BAROTOR-60365 format. One line per field, with one value per atom (N, C-alpha, C): residue number from 1; x, y, z. Coordinates in Angstrom, 1 decimal. Layout:
<nodes>
seq <- [NUM_...]
east <- [X_...]
north <- [Y_...]
up <- [Z_...]
</nodes>
This chain:
<nodes>
seq <- [1_1_1_2_2_2_3_3_3_4_4_4_5_5_5_6_6_6_7_7_7_8_8_8_9_9_9_10_10_10_11_11_11_12_12_12_13_13_13_14_14_14_15_15_15_16_16_16_17_17_17_18_18_18_19_19_19_20_20_20_21_21_21_22_22_22_23_23_23_24_24_24_25_25_25_26_26_26_27_27_27_28_28_28_29_29_29_30_30_30_31_31_31_32_32_32_33_33_33_34_34_34_35_35_35_36_36_36_37_37_37_38_38_38_39_39_39_40_40_40_41_41_41_42_42_42_43_43_43_44_44_44_45_45_45_46_46_46_47_47_47_48_48_48_49_49_49_50_50_50_51_51_51_52_52_52_53_53_53_54_54_54_55_55_55_56_56_56_57_57_57_58_58_58_59_59_59_60_60_60_61_61_61_62_62_62_63_63_63_64_64_64_65_65_65_66_66_66_67_67_67_68_68_68_69_69_69_70_70_70_71_71_71_72_72_72_73_73_73_74_74_74_75_75_75_76_76_76_77_77_77_78_78_78_79_79_79_80_80_80_81_81_81_82_82_82_83_83_83_84_84_84_85_85_85_86_86_86_87_87_87_88_88_88_89_89_89_90_90_90_91_91_91_92_92_92_93_93_93_94_94_94_95_95_95_96_96_96_97_97_97_98_98_98_99_99_99_100_100_100_101_101_101_102_102_102_103_103_103_104_104_104_105_105_105_106_106_106_107_107_107_108_108_108_109_109_109_110_110_110_111_111_111_112_112_112_113_113_113_114_114_114_115_115_115_116_116_116_117_117_117_118_118_118_119_119_119_120_120_120_121_121_121_122_122_122_123_123_123_124_124_124_125_125_125_126_126_126_127_127_127_128_128_128_129_129_129_130_130_130_131_131_131_132_132_132_133_133_133_134_134_134_135_135_135_136_136_136_137_137_137_138_138_138_139_139_139_140_140_140_141_141_141_142_142_142_143_143_143_144_144_144_145_145_145_146_146_146_147_147_147_148_148_148_149_149_149_150_150_150_151_151_151_152_152_152_153_153_153_154_154_154_155_155_155_156_156_156_157_157_157_158_158_158_159_159_159_160_160_160_161_161_161_162_162_162_163_163_163_164_164_164_165_165_165_166_166_166_167_167_167_168_168_168_169_169_169_170_170_170_171_171_171_172_172_172_173_173_173_174_174_174_175_175_175_176_176_176_177_177_177_178_178_178_179_179_179_180_180_180_181_181_181_182_182_182_183_183_183_184_184_184_185_185_185_186_186_186_187_187_187_188_188_188_189_189_189_190_190_190_191_191_191_192_192_192_193_193_193_194_194_194_195_195_195_196_196_196_197_197_197_198_198_198_199_199_199_200_200_200_201_201_201_202_202_202_203_203_203_204_204_204_205_205_205_206_206_206_207_207_207_208_208_208_209_209_209_210_210_210_211_211_211_212_212_212_213_213_213_214_214_214_215_215_215_216_216_216_217_217_217_218_218_218_219_219_219_220_220_220_221_221_221_222_222_222_223_223_223_224_224_224_225_225_225_226_226_226_227_227_227_228_228_228_229_229_229_230_230_230_231_231_231_232_232_232_233_233_233_234_234_234_235_235_235_236_236_236_237_237_237_238_238_238_239_239_239_240_240_240_241_241_241_242_242_242_243_243_243_244_244_244_245_245_245_246_246_246_247_247_247_248_248_248_249_249_249_250_250_250_251_251_251_252_252_252_253_253_253_254_254_254]
east <- [128.6_127.9_126.6_125.8_124.2_123.4_123.0_122.2_120.5_119.8_118.5_118.1_116.9_116.6_116.3_115.9_115.8_117.7_118.2_119.5_120.2_120.0_120.8_119.6_118.2_118.1_118.2_118.8_119.6_120.6_121.7_122.8_122.9_121.9_122.2_121.3_120.6_120.1_121.2_122.2_123.0_123.9_124.5_125.1_125.4_123.9_123.3_123.4_123.2_122.9_124.6_125.6_126.6_127.6_127.1_127.9_127.4_125.7_125.4_125.6_125.4_125.7_126.3_127.3_128.5_128.2_126.8_127.1_125.5_125.6_124.1_123.9_122.7_122.3_121.2_121.7_121.0_120.0_118.6_118.4_117.8_118.2_118.0_118.2_116.8_117.0_118.2_118.6_118.7_118.8_119.2_118.4_118.8_118.7_118.5_120.0_121.0_122.3_122.9_123.1_123.6_125.4_125.9_127.3_127.3_126.7_127.1_126.3_125.6_125.3_126.3_127.0_127.9_128.7_129.3_130.4_130.6_129.4_128.8_128.8_128.5_128.6_129.8_130.9_131.6_132.5_132.3_132.7_131.9_131.0_131.0_131.5_132.6_133.7_135.0_134.9_136.1_137.5_138.6_139.6_139.9_138.4_138.4_139.1_139.8_140.4_139.4_139.2_137.6_138.4_137.3_137.6_136.5_136.4_135.1_135.2_134.2_134.8_133.9_134.6_133.5_133.7_132.8_132.1_133.3_133.2_133.6_135.0_136.2_137.1_136.7_136.0_135.9_135.0_134.3_133.6_134.6_135.6_136.6_137.0_137.6_137.8_136.7_135.6_134.6_133.7_133.3_133.3_134.3_135.5_136.2_136.7_135.8_136.2_134.9_133.8_132.9_132.8_133.6_133.9_134.8_135.8_136.8_135.6_134.9_133.9_133.4_132.4_131.7_132.4_133.9_134.7_136.5_136.5_137.7_138.9_138.7_139.5_139.5_139.2_139.9_140.8_141.7_142.5_141.8_142.2_141.5_142.7_142.4_143.2_142.6_144.0_143.4_143.9_143.6_144.0_144.0_144.5_144.3_145.3_145.3_146.2_147.3_147.1_148.9_148.5_147.7_148.2_147.6_148.4_148.9_149.1_148.0_148.5_147.4_147.6_147.3_147.1_147.8_148.0_146.9_146.0_145.0_143.9_142.7_142.0_140.4_140.9_139.6_140.3_140.6_140.6_139.9_139.3_139.2_139.5_138.7_139.4_138.3_138.9_137.8_137.7_136.8_137.2_137.6_137.7_138.6_140.0_140.5_141.6_142.4_141.4_142.3_141.7_140.6_140.4_141.7_142.2_143.8_144.2_145.8_145.7_146.9_147.7_149.0_148.3_147.3_147.0_145.9_145.6_144.5_145.9_147.0_147.4_148.4_148.0_148.6_147.9_146.5_145.4_145.7_145.7_145.8_144.6_144.3_142.8_142.5_141.0_140.0_138.8_138.5_137.8_136.7_136.2_134.9_134.9_134.5_134.2_132.5_133.6_131.8_131.5_130.6_130.6_129.2_130.0_128.6_128.3_126.8_126.0_125.9_126.0_126.1_125.3_124.4_123.6_125.0_126.3_126.9_127.8_127.6_128.4_128.4_127.5_127.5_128.9_129.2_129.8_131.8_132.6_133.1_134.3_134.8_135.6_135.3_134.0_133.9_133.8_133.5_133.6_135.2_136.1_137.1_137.8_137.7_137.7_137.2_135.7_135.2_135.7_135.7_136.5_138.1_138.7_140.5_140.2_138.9_138.8_138.3_137.3_137.0_138.0_139.0_140.0_141.0_141.3_142.1_141.3_140.7_139.9_137.7_138.0_136.3_135.8_136.3_135.4_135.0_135.5_135.4_133.9_133.0_131.8_131.7_130.7_130.3_128.9_129.4_128.3_128.2_127.2_126.4_125.5_125.7_124.0_123.4_122.0_122.3_121.1_120.4_119.1_118.2_118.8_118.1_119.3_118.5_119.0_118.3_117.7_117.7_118.5_119.4_120.0_120.0_119.9_119.5_119.7_120.5_121.0_120.4_119.6_118.9_120.4_121.3_122.0_121.8_121.7_121.6_122.7_121.4_122.8_123.2_122.6_122.9_123.4_124.7_126.7_126.7_126.8_127.2_126.5_124.9_124.3_123.3_123.1_121.9_121.1_121.0_120.4_120.2_119.0_118.8_117.7_118.8_118.4_117.5_117.3_117.0_116.5_114.9_115.0_114.2_114.7_114.2_113.5_112.1_111.1_111.4_111.4_111.6_110.1_109.0_107.5_108.0_108.5_108.6_109.9_110.5_111.5_110.8_109.9_108.7_107.5_107.4_106.2_106.9_108.2_108.3_109.4_109.2_109.6_110.9_111.6_113.3_113.1_112.3_112.5_111.1_110.9_110.0_109.6_108.5_107.6_107.6_107.8_108.1_107.5_107.5_105.9_107.4_106.6_107.5_107.2_107.9_107.3_108.0_107.6_108.0_107.9_109.1_108.3_108.9_108.6_108.5_109.6_110.7_112.1_111.2_110.9_111.2_112.1_112.9_113.5_113.4_111.7_111.7_112.0_111.6_111.8_113.5_113.7_115.5_116.3_115.8_116.5_115.8_114.4_114.7_115.0_116.2_116.9_118.1_119.0_119.5_120.2_121.0_121.6_122.0_122.2_122.2_123.9_124.6_125.9_126.2_126.1_126.1_125.0_123.6_123.0_122.8_123.5_123.2_123.1_122.3_122.5_123.6_124.2_125.6_125.4_125.9_125.9_126.3_127.2_127.7_126.6_126.0_124.9_123.7_123.6_122.2_123.2_124.4_124.6_124.5_124.8_124.3_123.4_122.1_120.9_120.6_121.2_120.6_121.2_122.3_123.2_123.4_122.6_122.6_122.0_122.6_122.1_120.7_119.8_118.0_117.3_118.3_117.8_118.5_119.6_119.9_119.6_119.1_118.3_116.7_115.8_114.6_114.8_115.6_115.9_115.9_116.9_117.3_115.5_115.0_113.5_112.9_112.9_111.4_112.0_113.2_113.2_113.4_113.5_113.4_112.1_110.5_109.8_108.9_109.5_109.1_109.8_111.2_112.3_113.4_113.3_114.2_114.4_113.8_114.0_114.6_115.1_115.3_116.7_117.6_119.3_118.7_119.7_119.3_120.1_120.3_121.3_121.0_121.1_121.2_122.4_121.3_122.3_122.4_123.7_123.9_124.2_124.4_124.9_126.3_127.1_128.5_129.4_130.8_130.9_130.8_130.9_130.8_129.3_128.4_127.0_127.5_127.5_127.6_128.3_129.3_130.3_129.3_128.2_127.6_126.2_125.8_124.6_124.9_126.0_126.5_126.6_127.0_127.5_125.5_124.7_123.5_123.3_122.9_122.5_123.0_124.4_125.2_124.8]
north <- [-88.0_-87.3_-87.0_-87.4_-88.0_-87.4_-87.7_-86.7_-87.1_-85.7_-85.9_-86.9_-87.4_-88.3_-87.4_-86.0_-85.4_-84.6_-84.9_-84.4_-85.9_-87.3_-88.2_-88.9_-88.6_-88.9_-87.7_-86.5_-85.5_-86.2_-86.6_-86.7_-88.3_-89.2_-90.4_-90.2_-89.3_-88.9_-87.9_-86.9_-86.7_-87.3_-88.4_-89.4_-90.1_-90.5_-91.4_-90.8_-89.4_-89.1_-88.0_-87.9_-87.5_-88.7_-89.6_-91.4_-92.3_-91.2_-91.6_-90.7_-89.4_-87.7_-87.2_-87.4_-86.7_-85.2_-84.5_-83.5_-83.3_-82.5_-82.3_-80.9_-80.6_-79.0_-79.6_-79.3_-79.4_-78.1_-78.1_-77.3_-77.1_-76.9_-76.7_-75.5_-75.0_-73.4_-73.6_-72.4_-71.8_-72.0_-72.8_-73.7_-74.9_-75.5_-77.0_-77.5_-77.2_-77.8_-77.8_-77.1_-77.6_-78.1_-77.4_-77.8_-79.0_-79.4_-80.9_-81.8_-81.7_-83.1_-82.9_-81.6_-81.3_-82.3_-82.0_-83.1_-84.2_-84.7_-86.4_-86.5_-86.1_-86.3_-86.4_-85.8_-85.9_-86.9_-87.1_-88.4_-90.0_-90.1_-90.9_-91.6_-90.0_-91.2_-91.5_-92.3_-92.8_-92.9_-92.1_-92.3_-91.1_-90.7_-89.3_-88.0_-87.5_-85.5_-85.1_-84.2_-83.5_-82.0_-81.2_-79.8_-79.0_-78.5_-77.7_-76.1_-75.4_-74.1_-73.3_-71.8_-70.8_-69.5_-68.7_-67.3_-66.6_-67.1_-66.3_-66.5_-65.8_-66.1_-66.8_-66.3_-66.6_-68.4_-68.4_-69.8_-70.9_-70.0_-71.5_-72.7_-72.0_-72.9_-72.6_-72.3_-72.9_-73.9_-74.3_-75.4_-76.6_-76.3_-77.1_-77.8_-76.6_-77.1_-78.1_-78.0_-78.7_-80.4_-80.1_-80.9_-82.4_-81.7_-82.7_-83.3_-82.8_-83.4_-84.5_-83.9_-85.5_-86.3_-86.0_-87.0_-87.3_-87.4_-87.2_-88.0_-88.9_-89.8_-89.7_-88.6_-87.8_-86.8_-86.2_-85.5_-84.1_-82.9_-82.3_-80.4_-79.7_-78.3_-77.6_-75.9_-75.1_-74.4_-73.9_-73.5_-72.1_-70.9_-70.1_-69.1_-67.4_-66.4_-67.1_-67.1_-68.0_-69.0_-70.0_-71.7_-72.5_-72.9_-73.6_-74.9_-75.6_-77.6_-78.2_-78.9_-79.6_-81.3_-81.1_-82.8_-83.6_-82.6_-83.5_-83.6_-84.7_-85.3_-84.3_-83.8_-82.8_-81.0_-80.5_-79.6_-78.4_-76.7_-76.0_-74.7_-74.1_-73.0_-71.9_-70.8_-69.5_-69.4_-69.1_-68.7_-67.7_-66.7_-65.6_-65.5_-66.8_-66.6_-68.0_-68.8_-70.1_-69.7_-68.7_-68.2_-67.8_-67.0_-66.4_-67.2_-67.0_-68.2_-68.6_-67.6_-68.6_-69.6_-69.4_-70.5_-71.8_-71.0_-72.3_-73.4_-72.8_-73.5_-75.0_-74.5_-75.6_-75.9_-76.4_-77.4_-78.9_-79.2_-81.1_-81.5_-82.2_-83.4_-83.4_-83.2_-83.8_-85.2_-85.2_-86.4_-85.8_-85.0_-84.3_-82.7_-82.1_-80.4_-80.1_-79.8_-79.4_-77.7_-76.8_-75.6_-75.4_-74.5_-74.2_-72.7_-72.4_-71.8_-71.5_-72.3_-72.8_-72.0_-71.5_-70.1_-69.3_-69.1_-68.6_-69.4_-70.5_-71.1_-71.0_-69.9_-69.4_-67.9_-67.7_-66.4_-67.1_-65.8_-66.3_-66.9_-66.2_-66.9_-68.4_-68.9_-70.1_-70.5_-70.5_-71.0_-71.7_-70.3_-70.7_-71.9_-71.8_-73.3_-74.0_-74.4_-75.8_-76.1_-75.2_-75.8_-76.4_-75.5_-76.1_-77.4_-78.3_-79.2_-80.0_-80.0_-80.8_-80.6_-80.1_-79.8_-81.4_-80.9_-82.4_-83.4_-83.6_-84.6_-84.7_-85.3_-85.0_-85.4_-86.3_-87.3_-86.9_-86.0_-85.1_-84.5_-85.3_-84.9_-83.8_-83.2_-81.6_-80.8_-81.1_-80.9_-79.7_-79.1_-77.8_-77.6_-77.0_-76.7_-75.4_-74.9_-73.3_-73.5_-72.4_-72.3_-71.6_-70.2_-69.8_-70.1_-71.1_-71.2_-70.7_-69.2_-68.5_-67.1_-67.1_-65.9_-64.4_-63.5_-62.2_-61.3_-62.5_-61.8_-63.1_-63.8_-65.3_-65.9_-65.9_-66.7_-68.3_-68.7_-70.4_-70.5_-71.8_-72.6_-74.6_-74.1_-75.4_-76.0_-75.4_-75.6_-75.5_-76.1_-76.9_-77.4_-77.4_-78.7_-78.9_-80.0_-80.5_-81.3_-81.9_-82.7_-81.6_-81.8_-81.2_-82.4_-83.5_-84.4_-84.1_-83.3_-83.3_-81.7_-81.4_-80.6_-80.3_-79.5_-79.6_-78.2_-78.0_-76.6_-75.8_-74.6_-74.1_-74.6_-74.3_-75.3_-76.2_-77.4_-78.7_-78.8_-78.3_-77.8_-77.0_-76.5_-76.1_-77.2_-77.6_-78.7_-79.9_-79.9_-81.3_-80.2_-79.2_-78.9_-78.4_-78.7_-78.0_-76.2_-75.6_-74.1_-73.5_-72.4_-71.6_-70.8_-71.2_-70.3_-68.6_-68.1_-66.6_-65.3_-64.7_-63.6_-62.4_-61.9_-60.9_-59.1_-58.1_-57.0_-55.7_-55.4_-53.9_-52.7_-51.9_-50.8_-49.6_-48.8_-47.5_-46.6_-46.3_-45.7_-44.3_-44.4_-42.4_-42.7_-44.0_-44.1_-45.2_-45.8_-46.4_-45.9_-44.7_-44.5_-44.7_-43.9_-44.1_-45.2_-46.3_-47.8_-48.7_-47.9_-48.5_-48.6_-47.1_-46.7_-47.2_-48.0_-48.6_-49.7_-49.5_-50.3_-51.7_-52.3_-54.1_-54.6_-54.9_-55.1_-56.8_-57.2_-58.8_-59.5_-59.0_-59.6_-59.0_-58.9_-57.9_-56.5_-56.2_-54.5_-53.9_-52.9_-51.9_-51.4_-52.0_-52.1_-49.9_-50.2_-49.1_-47.2_-47.8_-47.0_-46.9_-48.6_-48.9_-48.5_-47.9_-47.3_-45.9_-45.6_-43.9_-43.8_-44.7_-44.2_-44.6_-45.4_-46.1_-45.5_-45.8_-45.1_-43.6_-43.8_-42.4_-42.4_-41.3_-41.3_-41.6_-40.5_-40.9_-42.1_-42.8_-43.8_-44.9_-45.4_-46.3_-46.2_-45.1_-45.0_-45.2_-45.4_-45.9_-47.4_-47.8_-49.0_-49.7_-49.5_-49.3_-49.2_-48.2_-48.4_-49.2_-49.7_-50.4_-52.0_-52.1_-53.8_-53.8_-52.2_-52.8_-52.6_-52.3_-52.5_-53.9_-54.4_-55.6_-56.7_-56.9_-57.7_-57.7_-56.5_-56.3_-57.3_-58.5_-59.2_-60.5_-60.9_-61.7_-61.4_-62.6_-62.6_-62.2_-61.1_-60.7_-60.9_-61.0_-60.7_-59.2_-58.6_-57.4_-57.5_-57.4_-57.6_-56.0_-55.4_-54.4_-54.2_-52.9_-52.4_-53.4_-52.2_-52.3_-52.6_-52.7_-52.5_-51.5_-50.2_-48.7_-48.8_-49.5_-50.0_-50.2_-51.4_-52.3_-51.8_-51.0_-50.3_-49.3_-48.9_-47.4_-47.8_-49.1_-49.6_-50.2_-51.2_-51.2_-50.3_-49.2_-47.7_-47.6_-47.3_-46.6_-48.6_-49.4_-50.2_-50.1_-50.2_-49.7_-48.4]
up <- [144.9_145.2_144.6_145.1_144.5_143.7_143.2_142.2_142.1_141.8_141.9_141.0_141.2_139.6_138.9_138.7_137.6_136.6_137.9_137.3_136.5_137.0_136.6_135.6_135.2_133.8_132.7_133.4_131.9_131.8_132.8_132.4_131.5_132.1_131.2_129.7_129.6_128.2_127.5_128.0_127.1_127.4_128.0_127.6_126.4_126.2_125.2_124.1_123.8_122.7_122.5_123.0_122.2_122.4_122.6_122.4_120.8_120.3_119.2_118.1_118.5_117.2_117.6_118.6_118.4_119.1_119.3_119.7_120.4_121.5_122.3_122.8_122.9_123.5_124.9_125.9_127.7_127.7_127.7_128.3_129.6_130.7_132.1_132.7_134.2_133.9_135.3_135.8_136.9_137.7_138.8_139.9_139.6_139.0_138.7_138.7_138.8_139.3_138.5_137.1_136.3_136.5_137.4_136.7_138.0_138.4_139.5_138.1_137.8_136.4_135.6_134.8_134.5_134.6_135.5_136.4_136.4_136.6_136.5_135.0_134.0_133.1_132.5_132.3_132.2_133.0_134.1_134.9_134.2_133.1_132.8_131.2_131.3_130.2_130.3_131.4_131.6_130.6_131.7_130.3_129.5_129.5_127.8_128.5_127.6_127.4_127.3_128.4_127.8_128.8_128.0_128.2_128.6_129.3_130.2_129.3_129.0_128.6_129.1_130.2_130.6_129.9_130.2_129.8_130.9_132.3_133.2_133.7_134.5_135.0_136.4_136.7_138.2_138.4_137.2_137.0_137.0_136.5_135.5_137.5_137.9_139.5_140.5_140.2_140.9_140.0_138.8_138.2_138.4_138.6_138.8_140.1_141.7_142.7_142.7_141.9_142.1_141.5_140.1_139.4_140.1_140.9_142.1_143.0_143.7_144.7_143.7_142.5_142.2_141.6_140.3_140.3_141.2_142.4_142.8_142.1_141.2_140.9_139.5_138.7_137.6_137.5_137.3_137.4_136.7_137.3_136.4_136.7_135.9_136.1_135.0_135.6_134.8_133.7_132.8_130.9_131.4_131.7_132.2_132.1_132.0_132.1_132.3_133.7_134.9_134.6_134.9_134.6_133.5_133.0_131.5_131.5_132.2_132.7_131.4_130.3_129.6_129.9_130.9_131.1_131.8_132.8_133.3_132.0_133.2_131.9_131.7_132.5_132.6_132.2_131.6_131.9_131.7_132.8_132.3_132.3_131.1_130.9_130.1_130.4_130.1_128.6_127.4_126.7_125.8_125.8_126.1_126.0_126.7_126.8_126.3_125.6_125.0_123.6_123.3_121.7_121.0_121.9_121.8_120.2_119.5_118.8_119.1_120.2_121.1_121.5_122.6_123.4_122.4_121.6_120.6_120.3_119.9_119.2_119.6_120.9_121.8_122.3_121.7_122.4_122.0_123.1_122.3_121.9_120.9_121.1_121.9_121.7_122.7_122.4_123.4_123.3_123.4_124.3_124.8_125.6_124.6_124.6_125.3_126.7_127.3_127.5_126.8_126.9_128.1_129.0_129.9_129.0_129.7_128.3_127.2_126.6_125.6_124.6_124.9_123.9_123.2_123.9_123.2_122.3_122.2_120.9_119.6_119.0_117.8_117.5_118.8_118.3_117.7_117.8_116.6_117.8_119.5_119.9_120.3_120.7_120.5_119.9_118.4_117.0_116.8_117.3_117.3_117.9_118.9_119.7_119.5_118.9_118.7_117.2_116.4_115.2_115.0_116.1_116.6_117.1_117.9_118.7_117.7_116.6_115.4_114.6_113.9_113.3_114.0_115.1_116.2_116.0_116.4_116.7_115.7_115.0_114.3_115.0_115.9_116.5_118.2_118.2_119.4_119.4_120.8_120.8_122.0_121.4_122.0_122.3_123.8_124.9_125.1_125.3_126.1_127.0_127.4_128.5_128.3_128.7_129.1_129.5_130.1_130.2_129.5_128.6_127.7_126.1_125.4_124.1_123.2_122.9_121.9_122.2_121.4_121.4_121.0_121.3_121.5_119.8_119.4_118.2_117.3_117.1_116.7_116.0_116.2_115.7_115.9_114.9_115.4_115.9_116.3_117.0_116.4_115.4_114.5_113.9_113.9_113.1_114.3_115.5_116.9_117.5_117.3_118.2_117.5_116.4_115.8_116.9_117.6_118.6_119.8_120.5_121.9_122.4_123.5_123.8_125.0_126.0_127.0_127.4_128.3_128.4_129.6_131.1_131.9_132.1_132.3_132.6_133.7_133.4_135.6_136.3_135.1_136.3_136.5_135.4_136.4_137.7_137.8_139.0_140.3_140.0_140.9_141.8_139.8_140.4_141.6_141.1_141.8_143.6_143.6_144.8_144.8_144.1_144.0_143.8_143.5_143.3_143.6_144.3_145.0_143.4_143.7_142.8_142.8_142.2_142.4_141.6_142.9_143.0_142.2_141.3_141.1_140.7_141.3_141.6_140.7_139.6_138.7_139.6_139.0_139.9_138.9_138.5_137.6_138.3_137.7_138.0_137.6_136.7_135.1_134.0_133.7_133.3_131.8_131.5_130.3_129.6_128.9_127.5_127.2_128.6_128.1_127.5_129.0_128.2_127.0_126.7_125.6_124.1_124.4_123.7_123.6_124.2_124.3_123.1_123.3_122.1_122.5_121.4_121.8_120.8_121.7_121.0_121.6_120.1_120.0_120.7_120.9_121.3_122.7_123.4_124.7_124.8_126.0_125.8_126.4_125.6_125.6_127.5_128.0_129.8_130.0_129.3_129.6_129.4_128.8_128.4_129.3_129.8_131.2_132.2_132.6_133.9_133.8_132.5_132.1_132.6_132.7_132.5_134.5_134.8_136.0_137.2_137.1_138.1_138.7_139.2_139.9_141.5_142.2_143.6_144.2_143.4_143.1_143.0_141.7_141.3_142.5_142.6_143.8_145.3_145.6_147.0_146.8_146.0_145.3_145.4_144.8_144.5_145.8_147.0_148.1_149.4_148.8_149.5_148.6_147.6_147.3_148.0_147.7_148.4_150.1_150.8_152.3_152.4_151.7_151.7_151.4_150.4_149.6_150.2_150.8_150.6_152.2_152.7_153.4_154.5_154.7_155.4_155.0_153.7_153.0_152.5_152.5_151.6_150.1_149.5_148.7_147.4_145.8_145.0_144.3_143.9_143.1_142.1_140.6_139.1_139.0_139.0_138.3_136.6_136.9_134.9_134.7_135.6_135.8_137.1_137.0_138.6_139.1_138.3_139.1_139.5_138.9_139.8_140.5_140.8_142.0_143.2_142.9_144.7_144.4_143.4_143.9_145.2_143.9_144.9_146.4_146.4_147.7_148.8_148.1_149.2_149.7_148.6_148.5_150.1_149.9_150.7_151.8_152.2_153.2_154.2]
</nodes>
């Protein structure tokens, strides 16, 4: 798989930084092809034992599938609640699974630890995995990629990453023709005051509280109405607060 010029530059700068500094944070926006670029980056370390850490279960198998397309000669495996295989050269796992003591104690030494959505790396679960990897091999290289390096709880990432070799901006991707310039519309649903009072837990909004405010038949119907007027002829992704909210919105759209 051939990388775009900016992706190849991103890979090369990160590889050079890892070899020199042993850790590196790369910043790239959504839509820049981080999964492909990360896969190509891991492929540059031929013969290395690599662990690729994700924060959601569905991303583990998706990233592995992309990795196999980019690196068909490198063996890959999963370490999940169902499948536990450390023998592969590149192992894909979810942090919530691996950070459990009984799983973490079975982890072998790694040459390279890759953290997707690396702004999470300051969390306790991630630090357990990172610290274990460093204990097993002090020379483990730590590579993180994120579109949003600033955490909502303001915890610094410097304990994990003290080097940022490359950053791709959204404006750059738009100027190069890879992404469209966004047009943004804001609709007042009459709940701004209620939403302003939602608690934050570990830097993220308490989604059960957001659900209680947004997930109602009148508001869901209003969302569909506004979508029909502005984007009814366009393929659409709807972000919801909870699974129940997503199910209710699906029913409203149907």
